[in-house]
N, C-alpha and C positions, 0 to 999 in steps of 0.2 A: 484343459488344453495341454497337449504334449508339445514340447518344443524341441527343435533340432538345431544343431550348431554347425556352422561352417566357418572355417578360418582361412585367411589369406594374408600374406605379408604385406606391410605397407611399402609403397614404392619409395617413400622418403627414407626409410631406414629398415631394410629387410631383416637385419639381424636382431633389432631391438623391439620393434613394434609389429603387432599383428592385428588384423581386423577380424572381429568375431561377429557373425550374423546369427540371430536367433529367430527361427520361423515357427509358425504354428502348424497344425496338422494339415492345413490347406496350402502350405507353402508360402503363406503371407509373411512378409518380413515384419517382425515386431520390435526388434532391437538391433542396432548396429553399434558396436563398441570397439574401442581400440585399447589394446592391452600392452603394457610394457612390464616384463618380469612379473606377470600375473596380476598387475594392478591397472585400474582404469587410467589411461593416459592419452589425452587428445580428445577429439570430438566423440560424443556419445549421443545417439539419436534413438528415440522411441516412437513407435507408430501405433495408432489405434486399429480396431478391427476392420476399419474401412481402408486401411493402408495409408492414412493421412498422418503427417508428422504431428506428434503431440508434445514432444519435448526435445530440445537440443541444448546440450551443455558441453562445456569444456572441462577437462580434468587434468590435474598435474600430480603424478605419483599417487594416485588413489584418492585425491581430494578434489572436490569441485573448485575450479579456479578459472576466472575469466567470466565471460558472459554466458547466461542461460536464458532461454525463452521457453514459454509454455503456451500451448495452442489447444484450441478446440475446433478441429477441422481447419477451415480457412481463417478462423478468428484468433488473433493474438490476444492472450489473456494477461501475460506478464513478461516483463524483461527485467532481469536482475543480474547484478555483478557479484562475484565471489572472489575471496582471497584465501587460499589454502583452507577451503572447507567452510568458511564463514561468509555470510552476506556482508559485502563491503563495497560501498559506492552507491550509485543511484539505482532505484527500483521504480519502475513505472507499471501501474496496474490499469487494465482497460476494461470497460463495461461491455455488455453483449453487443452494443451498437458500434463498438470500435472507438468510442470516445475515451480519453484519458479519465480514469476514475480516481487515481491517487498518484502523487509523486512523493517518494520517500527517499531518505538517505540513511544508509547503515554504515557503521564503523565497527568492524570486528564483531558482527552479529547483532549489534544493538542499534536501535533507531537513534539518530543524532541530528540536531538542527531542525530546520523548518520542514514540516510535512504539509502537503497541500491536497485537499480532497475536492472532488468535482461532482456535479450532477449534470448529466447530459453535456459534458464538456465545459460547464460553467463553474468557476471557483466558488465553493460554498463554505469552506472551512480552511483556516490556517492554524497550525498548532506547532509548538516547539517542544523538542524532546532532548533529554540529557540522559545518556546511558540507558536508553530504552524506556524512560518514564517521561510523562508530561512534565514540563518545567518551563515556566515563563508564561507569556500571554498567548491565548488562543482566541480567534475571532470566528464567529459564525455570521454568514451573510446570505442575502438573497441571490438568486441567479442574475440579478441586475447589479450586483456588487455593493448593495447597501448593507452595512454592518448592523446586525440586530442584537448581537450579544458579544461582549468582550469579557473574558474570564482570565484569572491568573492561577497558575499551578506551581506547586513545589513537590517534588518527589511523588508525582502521580496523584496528588490530592489537591483540592481547591485551597488556595492560599493567597490572600490579598484581595483586591477589589474585584467585584463583579458588576458590570454595568450593562443594562439592556436598553435598547433604543426603539423609538417609533420610526416608522419609515420616512418621516420628514427630518430625521437626524436629531430630534429632541430626545433627551434622556427620559426613559420610561421608569427605570428603577435602578437604585444604587444599593449595594449590599457589600459585606465584607466577610472573609473567611480566615480562620486561623488553623492551618493544618487540618482542613476538612470540616471544621466546626464553624457554624455561623457565629459571627462576632459583631456585636453592636446592633443598632436599629437598621431597619430597611426603609429607605426613602423612595416614595413613588411620586410620579408627576404625570400630568395629562399631556396631550400633544402640543400644548402651548407653553409647556414648562412650568405650569402651576402645580404646586405640591398637592398630592391627593392621598387619601387613605384607602384601605382595602387592597386585596390581592390584584396583581397585574395579570394579564392574560398569559397562559402557559406558552412557553417558547415553541413547543412542538406544534400546537394549534396554529400559532402565528406563521411559522415557517411553512406549514403545509398550505395555508391559504396563499401565502406569497408565491410559492412555487407554482400554484395553479393560476396565479395572476388575478386572484379575487381579493 
């Protein structure tokens, strides 16, 4: 695809900012950018081959700064905040149906604090991050909000207690980890809280059944 450029001064600051449009061979607008002294500065928009907006971002002196959004046709995929080129502030990710799929927070490019993950708009996981790594307690739950697993992390590896639950709230299994390595014995219980032996059902199998409502 060959691209053609056209420029025009910005009405807000004729001397400093110019708008550059990049079009394909068919004359379809693919990018509209604003330049100041040769650097991206202000709103930047990109369009797909159908002419629909695919990305809109703000720049400051060549660096992404402020809000950005990413689209697939009419569907919003992600909204993110930037500060001088780095992700900084809230990020929201959307699934193909338009439901929120994840709510994240970045500080200078690294995940920080609580992150929330959703399935069909229902919260199914909470996790905490420190400097981009899992740190603290994470919870997995059903779409009805029932916690089925609670784990602890430090520096992105399992560290501390791990507890799994039956859907009636009774503890299914207790174990412990020390910097990623299993530590001590595993205690298992039936749905009435009675100690049991043998392996507990796999979390993935249980979650899949619960999501299906079976």
